[in-house]
N, C-alpha and C positions, 0 to 999 in steps of 0.2 A: 626489519625485525630486531628485537632486543636480544641478540645472541652474539657471542664472540666466537670466532672460528679459528681453529688451530690446524694448520696443514703440516703434517709430518713429512719432512723432506731430508732426513738425516741418514737414510740408508746408504750403505757403501755401494750397493749395486754390483756386486762381484759377478753375478750371473750374466750381466750385460757384456762382460768381457770387453770393456772399453775404458779409456782414460777419461772420457767425458763423464761428468756427473749424470747419474741415471735420469734425474728429473729434467735434464736439459736436452735429452734426446727428443727429436721432433716427430710429431704426427701431423700430417697435412700442413707442413710448414710452420707449425707452432710448437714450442716446447711443452712437454707433458705437464709440467708444473703450472704453466700459465692457464691451461684449461681449468684446473682446480681453482686457481686464483680468480678467474673470471666468474665462475659459478658462485664462489664464496662471496664475491663483491656484490652479487645480486641480492644477497640476503643479509649482509652485515657490513657495517662501517668499521668494524674492529677485527681485523684479520692478522693472524700471527703465523710466521713461517719458522719452523725449527730446522736448523741446518747443522751440519757436522763438518768441522774443520780437520783436514789432514794434509799430508805433504803436497798433494796436487791442488791445494787451495780451492776446495769445493765451495766453501762459503763465498769467497771473493768472486768466483766465476758465476755463481748463481745470482748474487746481488748485482753484479755488473750487467748480466743479461736482463735482469728485472728492470733496472734503471733505463736500459735502452728501449724496452718494450712499453714501459708505463711512465710516461714523462711526468705525470702529476700524481704518481702513486705515493702512498704514505702507509705502507705496511710496517708491522713490527717484526724484526728478525731476532731470533734467539739462537744461541749456540749450545748444542747438546754436549754435556761432559761425558763423552762416550767412553773415556778410559775408566771412569769410576761409576757411571750410571748408564750402561748400555741398555738397549731395548726400547720398546714403545712406551713403557712406563717411565723409564729414565729420560725420554725425550721431553716429558712434561715437568721434570724436576729442575730446579734452578742450578743444581750442580755444586761441586765442592767449593767453588768461589763464594757460595752463600753461607759457608761455615756450618753452624749448628742447624740451620734451616735448609740444608742442602736438598732435602726431599720436598720442600714446600713448592706448590705449583706457581707458575708465573702469574703475574697480575693481569687480570682481564677486566674490561669495561662493564661487562654484563654478567648476570647470574647464571645464564644458560651458556654452556660451552659445547660447541660442536667440534668433534675431532675428525679430520679428513686425512687422506693419504695423498702425497704428491705424485705417486705413481698410479693414480686412478683417474685418467683423463676423460673418461666417458660418463662420469656421474653428472646428473643434471640438477639444477637449482630447485626444480619442482619437487624432486624426491627429497632433497635436503630440507625443504620447507616442511614436508610431511613429518620428518624426524623431529624437527624443532617444535612443531605445533602440538606434539604429544606432551601432556602435562606430567608424565612420570618423571621421577628424579633421575632415572637412568633409562635410556632408550638405545637399543642396539640394532643394527641392520643384520638380517639373517637371510641366507640363500639356501634353497633346497636343490642339491646337485646330484645328478646320477653318478658323477665321478668326483668325489670330494677331495681328491689328492691335493696336498699342498695347503689346505686351509685348516684353521683351528675348528674343532668340532663343538657344536652347541647342544647341550642337553636341555630339552624343553619338556616340562611336565605341566599338564593342566593349563597350557597356554602361557606359562611363565618360564623365563630362562632360569635354570637351576645352576648351571656352571658352564665354563668354557675350557676346553682342553687344547693346548697347542699340539699340532701334529707331531712335533719333535718329542713331546712328552706323553703321547697317547699310547694306551695299551692296544693289543690286537682287537679286543672286543669294542673298544672305543673308536677305532679307525673305520668301522663299518657304518658309523652314524653319518647320515646324508645331510643333516642340517648343519650349516657351517657359518662361521663368523665372516661377515662381509667386510669388517674392518672400519666401519664408520659408526661413531657413537655420539650421543648427546648426554652430557652430565650436568646436573646442577652444581654450581661452584662449591657448595658446601660438601658435596660428596667427595670431590677431589681434595679439598682441604682436610677432610677428616681421614680418608683412607689412603691417599697416595703416600703419606709418610710411613704407612705400615707395610708397604710392598717390599718384599725381600727377593733376592736373586738365587734362592735355593732350588735351582732346576738344572736340567742337563746343559743348558746354554749359558748359565750364570748371568741371565739377563733379568731386568726388571720389566715384568709384563703389565701393560695397562689393564689387561683382563683380570688381573688379581684384585684391582679395585672393585670390580663387579663381584668377585668371590667374597671379599670382606664385607661389602655392602649386603650381599645376600645372607651372609651369616648373621647379620644384625637386623634382619627383617625387612630390608629395603626391597621393594618389588621392582623387577627389571622387565620392562616392556620390550617385546620383539617386533620389529617391523619387517615383514617379508618384502624383499626388493628384487628387481630384475637382474639377472646375471650379467646382461650386456653392459649395464651401467657401472657395475662394480668389478669389472675386469681389472685385475692388477697387472702391471707390466713389469716383469722382472727379467726378461730375456729378449733377444732380438726377434725370436719367433712370436712372442706375445706382443711386441711392438708392432710387428706386421699385422697381426690379427686385429689389434686395436685400431690401426689405420684403416683397415677394410671397413670396420663399423663406422668410423668417422666419415670416410668417403661416402658411404651410402647415405648418411645423414645429410651431408653437404649437397649431394646430387638431388635428393628428394626435396630439400629446401629450395633449390634452384628451380626445379620443375614445378613446384607448387607456386612459385613466383611467375611462371609462364614461360620458362626456358624450355625449348625443345632439345632433347638429347638423343642422338643416334648411338645405339649400343652403349647405354650409360655406364655399364661395368668397365668399359675400356677408357673412360674419361677420368683424368686426374685433375682435381681442383683443390686449392688450398683454402684454409679457414678464413683468410682475410679477403678473398675474392668476392666482389659484389656484382650483381646483374641488375639491369634496368630495361624496361620496355620489352620488346619481342626479340629474343635472341635464338639463334640456332647454333648448337655445338655438335659437330660431327665426331665420329669415332676416332679414338686415339689422341684426342687433343689434351694438352697439358696447359693449365692456367695457374700461374704461380704468383706468390707475393700479394701485394696490395693492388691487384689489377681490378680495373673497372670496365665492364663490358656493357654497352648500351645499344639496343636496336641493331645488332651486328650479327654476321654469319661467319663463324670460325670453322673453316673447312678441315678435312681429315688430316690428322697427324701434325697439326701446327702447334707451336709452343709460344705462349704469351707469358712474358716475365715482367711483373711489376710495371704495367703500362696501362694506358687508357685507350680503349677502342670505342669509337662512337660512329654509328650509322655507316659502317664500313663492312667490307667482306675481306677475309684474310685466308690465304692458302689456296689449295692444300700444301702441306709441307713448307710452311713459312715459319720464320723465327723472329718474333718481335721481342727484342731484348729490353732490359730495364730502361725506364725514363723515356719511353716512346709515347707519343700522343698522336693517334691516327684518327682522323675525322673525315667523313664523307669521301673515303678513299678506297680504291681497289688495290689490294696487295695480292699478287699471284703466287705461283708455286716457286719454291727455292729463292724467296726474297728474304733478306735479313736486314733489320733495322736496329739501331742502338742510339739512345739519347737523341731521337729525331722527332720533329714535328711535321706532320704531313696533313695538309688541308685541301681536300678536293683534288687528289692526285691519282694518277694511274701508274702503277708500278707492276708491269705484267709478269715478269719472271727473271730469275737469275741475276739479281742485283743486290748490292750492299750499300745501304744508306746509313752512315754513322755520323753523329754529331752534325746534324744538318737541319735546315728548315726549308720546306718546299711548299709554295703557295698554290692556290686553286688553279685548275685548268692545265697544270703542267703534266707532261708525259715523260716517264723515265724508261728508256729502252732496255732491251735485254743486255745483261753483262755490264751495266753501268756501276762504277765504284766511286764512292767518295773516299779519297785517300786522306784520311783524317789524322794519321799518326806518322810523325817524322822520325820516330825512334827515341825522342825525348819528351815530346808533349803532344797533346791532342789539339786539333784545330777545326774550325767550323766552316761549313759551306752554306751559303744563303742563296736560295733560288727563288726568283719572283714568280709572277703569274704567267700562265700560258707559255711556258718554256718547253720546247721540244728537245729532249736530249736523245740523240741517236744511239744505236747499239754499240756496246764495247767502248764506251767513253770513260776515261779516267779524269776525275775532277780533283785536282791537287789543292787541298786546303792549306792556308786560309783562302777563301774564294767567295766573291760576290757576283752573282749573275742576275742582272736586272730582268724585268718582265719582257715578254714578246721577243725571246731570243731563240735562235735555231742553232743547235750544235750538231755538226756532221758526225756520222758514225765513225768509230775508230780514232777519234781525236783524243789528245791528251791536253787538257786545259790547265794552264798554270797562271793565267792572268785574268783579272776581273773582266766581265763582258757587259757592255753598255746596252741600254734599251734599244731593241729593234735590230741588233746585230746578228749576222751569221758568223759562226766561229768554226774554223777548220784548222787542223794541224797535221794533215796527212803528208807523208813523203810521196814524191812522184813515183808512179808505178813503172817498172821496167820489165819488158818481155825479152829475154835473151834467147836468140835463135839456137835451137838444139841444145839448150842448157840442160835439159833432162838427161841427155846421154853423157854429159860430163860426170854425172854421179852414178849412173846405172849402166851396166854393160849392155851393148847392143845384142850380144849373144842370147840374152834372156828376154829381151824386149824387142818388139817389132817397131822399127823406125817408120814414122809416118811417111806415106808416099807423097812426093811432091807433085 
C-alpha cells in the first residue's frame, strides 16, 4: 500500500516499574514493539520508529534489539525532543534541532500517514488496512467501552468525530462518555503539515497532543471519519498486569493457529508456545508443555510438562517431563522422562529416562541407559561426544568428553569412559567388588540390629 507508517515508541513507561524500555518487554518470546513492526511491514515499505533518548540509553537498546531481530531491516529511526516537545504531537515534530521549523513533521515517502503505538502488540494488519483504505483526510480508531477509564474520550455527533478529550483534561460530565480514542490514526500528509505547527501545550500536562491536530482540522471544516475497532486488538500495555493480559490473548491466537494447522492440544490453556514456534505434519502437544524460541516441531508427540527450547523435533516422542535445551536436533528418536539434552543431534536413538546428553551426536540404533551423562564441561571449555550406530550404553555411565565411540560398541553399566572406543569393542571400567564379612556391624551397633545367624 502507498502509506507511510509511524510507530510511537518514545514513552517513558514509568508504570512498568522496570529499567527495561517498555516496548522491549516480551510477549510470547517477542518484544512488544516488534509485533507492531511486523504488522506495519505487511502494509508498508516506509516505516518510521520514534524513540526517546535518556540516561538509560533507551534509543540504543531498542535499535540494538531491532538489528538482532531484523537482519535485513531498513526502518527509519527518529529521536523525540522530549525536553522541548513532549507528548504524542511532539513525537511527530522534528524538534529544536530543526530550528525555526521545529514543529514541522518528519519527511515521509507517501501522502497517507498511519500512526501506531509501540505498546499495542495485538493490532492486526487487516485492521490497519481498513484504516488506510478509508479516503477521508483523517481517520481515527474508536472503541466503545463499558469502562473507559484511562482513555481519551471521543465526542461523536451524526457519525462524525467532533472532538477528543484526554482523560487528564476531562470534566466529570465528559468522563462518562464511553466512546474512546483507540490511539491509531491515519492522516493525509497535508493535514500534518498544516496543523501540526499550530499545536500548543497549554494543558494540564504541558504536552503537545496529536489529537489537537484533529481539533484544528475540525475547526477548519475537515471531516474526521471514525472506524469502530475491536478492544482486543487495541489493548495498550502500560503495566505488568496489562503485559500479562496481552500475553494471554496472544497465546490464545498462537494455540488456535496451531490447532487450525492440525496440531492436537491436550488442555490448550495450560500450553505455552512462543511466537516463532512452527509446526508441521501431525503433532500432539500434551498439557503443561512449553515450546520456546525458534523451535520447529514436525510429526512428533510432546508429552506432559516437557520443555522445548529453540530446537528441532522431527518424527519423535519427547517426555513426559523432558527438557530439550537450545540447539538440539531430535529425529526419529524416543526421549523419555527426566531426560535433558543441549546442543545435541540424536538420530534414531532411544533415551529412556534420567539422562543428560550435552554437546553430542548419537547415531541411529543406539540406546542410552538410565543415568548416562556426557561430561561435556571441564571447568574451562565445552567438549563434544560422538557416538556411532547401534551403540548400547549401560545405565549410570559417565562419558568424559572429548570422546569418540565408534559403531557396534557395548559399554557396561557403571563405567566411566575416558578413552575413545573402537568398532565392535566392549568397554568396562568397574572396580572389583568386595564383600567384607560382618562389615555391616563395624558401622552399626549389634544392640540395635539382629546379627544374621550363621
